[in-house]
Backbone bond lengths (Angstrom), bond angles and torsions (degrees), N, CA, C in turn:
res aa  C-N    CA-C-N  psi(-1)  N-CA   C-N-CA  omega(-1)  CA-C   N-CA-C  phi
1 X - - - 1.457 - - 1.522 108.77 -
2 X 1.304 115.39 130.20 1.458 121.43 -178.50 1.529 109.91 -84.45
3 X 1.340 115.86 137.80 1.463 120.12 178.01 1.523 109.56 -74.26
4 X 1.331 117.85 126.25 1.467 119.64 -179.30 1.530 113.19 -72.54
5 X 1.332 117.80 -20.77 1.465 121.03 179.00 1.525 109.28 -139.84
6 X 1.312 115.16 159.30 1.455 120.47 -179.51 1.520 112.51 -91.96
7 X 1.329 116.14 174.49 1.468 119.93 -178.13 1.531 113.62 -66.15
8 X 1.319 117.58 -31.56 1.474 119.54 179.18 1.523 110.00 -67.80
9 X 1.332 116.53 -40.05 1.462 120.27 177.48 1.524 110.41 -66.32
10 X 1.330 116.80 -38.59 1.465 119.95 176.69 1.525 111.00 -61.19
11 X 1.325 116.48 -43.31 1.463 120.74 178.32 1.524 110.55 -63.98
12 X 1.320 117.42 -41.89 1.466 120.98 179.19 1.530 110.97 -62.62
13 X 1.327 117.16 -40.35 1.465 120.52 178.08 1.527 110.19 -65.48
14 X 1.335 117.68 -39.01 1.473 120.34 177.78 1.532 110.56 -63.67
15 X 1.328 117.18 -42.15 1.470 120.50 -179.41 1.524 110.42 -63.21
16 X 1.328 117.41 -42.45 1.466 120.52 177.71 1.527 109.85 -63.61
17 X 1.331 117.36 -44.45 1.474 120.69 177.11 1.522 110.56 -59.31
18 X 1.341 117.25 -42.63 1.456 121.57 -178.16 1.535 111.01 -60.84
19 X 1.325 117.58 -45.46 1.466 120.65 -179.55 1.515 112.12 -66.57
20 X 1.331 117.30 -40.98 1.466 119.91 179.17 1.528 109.90 -64.04
21 X 1.318 117.49 -44.44 1.465 121.26 179.24 1.528 110.49 -66.21
22 X 1.329 118.10 -37.30 1.470 120.44 178.31 1.522 111.12 -57.55
23 X 1.330 117.07 -46.11 1.466 119.18 -178.96 1.523 112.36 -70.98
24 X 1.329 117.54 -19.81 1.460 120.25 173.88 1.534 110.77 -80.83
25 X 1.352 117.30 -31.06 1.468 121.86 -176.08 1.531 112.11 -86.10
26 X 1.311 118.99 -29.49 1.469 121.50 -174.73 1.533 114.88 -53.23
27 X 1.328 119.73 -45.09 1.477 117.47 -178.54 1.523 115.25 -76.89
28 X 1.325 118.28 -8.78 1.467 119.60 -177.92 1.529 111.00 -66.10
29 X 1.305 115.40 134.88 1.461 121.10 177.51 1.519 114.78 82.06
30 X 1.318 117.86 5.25 1.461 120.58 179.53 1.528 109.69 -94.00
31 X 1.304 116.77 128.82 1.451 122.22 179.15 1.526 108.63 -124.57
32 X 1.313 116.22 114.00 1.466 120.68 -179.85 1.534 111.52 -87.19
33 X 1.333 117.02 -19.84 1.462 120.36 -175.72 1.516 114.02 -64.23
34 X 1.307 117.81 -38.62 1.461 121.48 -176.12 1.526 112.42 -88.46
35 X 1.306 117.39 0.63 1.462 120.96 -175.81 1.534 110.94 -83.18
36 X 1.330 115.83 137.26 1.466 120.61 177.69 1.521 109.62 -88.99
37 X 1.295 115.67 159.68 1.460 121.07 179.91 1.536 109.17 -65.49
38 X 1.339 117.71 130.11 1.472 119.38 -178.88 1.520 111.53 -69.61
39 X 1.333 115.28 141.27 1.466 120.59 179.31 1.518 112.26 -112.06
40 X 1.338 116.62 -6.97 1.463 119.27 -176.19 1.536 113.03 -100.89
41 X 1.330 117.14 13.95 1.461 120.37 179.39 1.519 114.01 86.81
42 X 1.313 116.85 8.58 1.465 120.66 179.41 1.524 109.78 -72.68
43 X 1.317 115.65 161.52 1.459 121.36 178.41 1.528 109.96 -68.25
44 X 1.333 117.60 136.42 1.458 122.62 -176.40 1.534 111.30 -62.26
45 X 1.322 118.56 -38.71 1.455 121.46 -176.73 1.519 114.27 -86.40
46 X 1.320 118.38 -3.62 1.466 120.62 -178.15 1.526 109.99 -75.52
47 X 1.345 117.46 133.34 1.464 118.84 179.65 1.522 111.73 -71.13
48 X 1.321 116.30 149.45 1.464 120.74 179.46 1.529 110.36 -67.53
49 X 1.328 117.04 -42.31 1.470 122.49 176.58 1.520 108.67 -128.82
50 X 1.338 118.23 98.71 1.468 120.01 -175.97 1.527 114.82 -74.13
51 X 1.347 118.66 -21.22 1.469 123.32 -179.34 1.525 111.75 51.66
52 X 1.337 117.01 50.89 1.457 121.87 -175.95 1.524 113.37 -66.15
53 X 1.336 117.87 -36.49 1.465 119.62 -179.54 1.526 110.19 -61.68
54 X 1.315 116.92 -45.34 1.464 121.58 178.72 1.527 110.82 -62.86
55 X 1.337 116.56 -40.20 1.457 120.40 -179.41 1.531 111.58 -69.52
56 X 1.335 117.89 -35.73 1.469 120.33 176.89 1.525 110.74 -67.30
57 X 1.327 117.38 -38.73 1.466 120.39 177.66 1.528 110.01 -66.40
58 X 1.324 117.24 -44.60 1.461 121.01 177.07 1.522 110.82 -61.15
59 X 1.324 116.17 -43.24 1.468 120.86 178.74 1.520 110.56 -60.12
60 X 1.313 117.61 -40.94 1.465 121.07 -177.28 1.520 111.99 -64.41
61 X 1.325 118.61 -45.87 1.470 118.06 -177.24 1.516 111.95 -76.75
62 X 1.337 118.34 -34.13 1.466 119.68 177.03 1.532 109.99 -67.03
63 X 1.337 117.18 -41.62 1.462 119.35 179.50 1.523 111.20 -68.86
64 X 1.329 118.12 -28.33 1.462 120.52 174.51 1.532 110.50 -64.28
65 X 1.324 116.98 -41.02 1.460 120.87 177.26 1.529 110.42 -65.63
66 X 1.341 117.26 -45.94 1.467 120.98 178.34 1.521 110.35 -60.81
67 X 1.335 116.93 -44.45 1.469 121.75 179.11 1.526 111.05 -61.02
68 X 1.332 117.10 -42.22 1.464 120.43 179.84 1.526 110.98 -63.42
69 X 1.317 117.45 -40.11 1.469 120.84 177.48 1.525 109.96 -64.10
70 X 1.335 117.07 -43.85 1.462 120.94 178.38 1.527 110.25 -62.17
71 X 1.329 117.56 -42.61 1.469 120.39 179.69 1.530 111.28 -63.34
72 X 1.338 117.06 -40.99 1.466 120.13 177.55 1.527 109.94 -62.05
73 X 1.323 117.00 -44.04 1.470 120.59 179.27 1.521 111.56 -62.62
74 X 1.321 117.84 -37.13 1.461 121.42 178.00 1.524 110.21 -69.23
75 X 1.329 116.99 -45.78 1.460 120.75 -175.79 1.527 113.11 -68.47
76 X 1.354 118.33 -32.81 1.465 118.83 178.48 1.523 111.83 -86.26
77 X 1.324 117.70 -6.42 1.457 121.58 174.28 1.508 116.20 93.40
78 X 1.325 118.57 5.58 1.461 120.80 178.46 1.522 112.46 -77.45
79 X 1.318 117.56 -18.93 1.460 122.58 179.24 1.533 107.68 -131.83
80 X 1.317 117.25 74.91 1.465 118.81 -176.83 1.531 111.38 -72.03
81 X 1.313 115.49 143.91 1.456 120.97 176.30 1.521 108.32 -97.04
82 X 1.331 117.58 143.43 1.469 119.01 -179.34 1.525 110.94 -69.63
83 X 1.328 115.66 150.45 1.450 120.90 175.71 1.524 107.78 -84.63
84 X 1.304 116.88 110.81 1.468 121.22 -174.88 1.522 113.05 -95.08
85 X 1.324 117.55 8.95 1.469 121.13 178.84 1.526 109.04 -70.07
86 X 1.336 117.41 141.83 1.453 119.73 178.38 1.531 111.09 -65.21
87 X 1.326 118.29 150.93 1.459 120.64 -179.04 1.543 111.74 -60.42
88 X 1.300 116.05 141.26 1.450 120.88 177.58 1.517 113.99 88.35
89 X 1.334 119.00 6.41 1.458 119.62 -179.98 1.498 111.78 -106.86
C-alpha cells in the first residue's frame, strides 16, 4: 500500500491540529467571576493561575487523537488531499 502523504506533511498536520486544540483548551477552567480586581497593575482578564503546563499536556494528547483520526480518514480515502505537483512531473 502506497502512503498518500509523506512524514513532513504528517508532522505539519499534527502541528496544525495542536494549535487548533490549544486555542480550544486554553479557556477551559478559567473563572472570571470569582476574580478580584488586580492592584499590582496586572491585566484584568489574565487568570491568576493559568496552569499552562497542564493545558499543554492536555493539548498534546487530544491533538494526537485528532491527528490519528485525520490520518485514518486520509489513508482510507475519505479525506483525499489534492495533488499539488506541477503538471508533467
